C-alpha positions in Angstrom: -0.1 0.0 0.0 1.4 3.3 -1.1 1.9 5.8 1.8 3.5 9.2 2.4 3.5 10.1 6.2 4.7 13.4 7.5 5.8 14.1 11.1 7.7 16.7 13.0 5.3 19.6 13.1 4.5 21.5 16.2 4.4 24.8 18.1 7.6 26.9 18.0 8.4 30.5 18.7 9.5 33.0 16.0 13.1 32.5 15.2 12.9 28.8 16.2 13.5 25.7 14.1 11.7 22.5 13.2 12.6 19.5 11.1 9.8 17.9 9.2 10.2 14.3 8.1 8.3 12.3 5.4 8.3 8.6 5.3 7.4 6.9 2.0 6.4 3.3 1.3 4.8 1.2 -1.3 6.5 2.7 -4.3 10.1 2.9 -5.8 11.2 5.9 -3.8 14.3 6.7 -5.9 12.2 7.0 -9.0 10.2 9.9 -7.6 10.8 13.7 -7.1 9.5 14.8 -3.6 7.9 18.0 -2.7 6.8 19.8 0.3 3.6 22.0 0.1 1.8 24.1 2.7 -1.6 25.6 3.2 -1.9 28.5 5.5 -5.3 29.6 7.0 -7.5 31.1 4.4 -4.8 30.7 1.6 -4.3 28.3 -1.2 -1.8 25.5 -1.3 1.7 26.8 -1.9 4.8 24.9 -3.1 7.6 25.2 -0.6 10.3 23.1 -1.9 11.2 20.1 -4.0 14.0 17.7 -4.5 14.7 15.5 -7.6 14.7 11.8 -7.4 18.5 11.6 -7.2 18.7 14.5 -4.8 20.9 16.4 -7.2 18.4 19.3 -7.8 16.3 21.3 -5.4 14.0 24.3 -5.5 12.6 26.7 -3.0 9.9 29.3 -3.1 11.4 32.7 -2.5 9.9 33.3 0.9 11.9 30.3 2.4 15.2 30.6 0.5 18.1 30.7 3.0 15.9 29.5 5.9 14.7 26.0 4.7 16.7 23.1 3.5 15.2 20.0 1.8 17.2 16.8 1.7 16.4 13.0 1.2 17.7 9.6 2.1 17.0 7.2 -0.7 18.3 4.3 1.4 15.7 4.9 4.1 12.8 6.3 1.8 12.8 9.5 3.7 12.6 13.1 2.8 13.2 16.0 5.2 12.5 19.7 5.5 14.8 21.6 7.9 13.1 24.9 8.8 15.2 27.6 10.6 14.5 31.2 11.5 10.7 30.5 11.5 8.3 33.3 11.0 4.7 33.7 12.0 3.8 33.6 8.3 5.3 30.1 7.9 2.3 28.8 10.0 0.4 26.2 7.9 -0.3 22.5 7.4 2.7 21.1 5.6 2.2 18.3 3.2 4.7 15.9 1.6 4.0 14.7 -1.9 5.6 12.3 -4.5 5.8 12.8 -8.3 7.2 10.2 -10.8 10.4 11.8 -12.0 10.4 12.9 -15.6 13.8 14.7 -15.9 16.6 16.2 -13.9 14.5 18.9 -12.3 11.6 18.5 -9.7 8.4 20.2 -10.2 7.6 23.2 -8.0 3.8 23.1 -8.8 1.3 20.6 -7.4 0.2 19.3 -10.7 2.7 16.3 -11.2 2.3 15.1 -7.6 0.2 12.0 -7.4 0.8 10.8 -3.8 0.1 13.1 -0.8 0.4 12.7 2.9 -2.2 13.9 5.4 -0.2 16.9 6.5 1.5 18.0 9.8 0.6 21.2 11.5 3.4 23.9 12.0 2.4 26.8 14.2 4.8 29.7 14.8 3.7 31.9 17.5 5.1 33.8 20.6 
């Protein structure tokens, strides 16, 4: 059974850090690009970051560049999102998703992503 399961969310103060994890199973992980998306209250789903199947290419939305780092461990079927210098505006439900790789670059938009997790809540508040 194909599964993508996020963990690591929580409540953190502004300026703090969190590390999100995503465990994948039921598909050939190293054939898939992986992405992190988020939905803030009252807003549309936003692409945060993605990483290519090999891990050799990454993308970030402008608002998180320099603060977030995506990585993956193909031996463990895991993908991570290290979030530093968190801001109130980072508050959202964060989703992990998988897309069959079709080239060297991952997709920043949600369209190619077929498999989604249930999400993990990140709340940044003092």
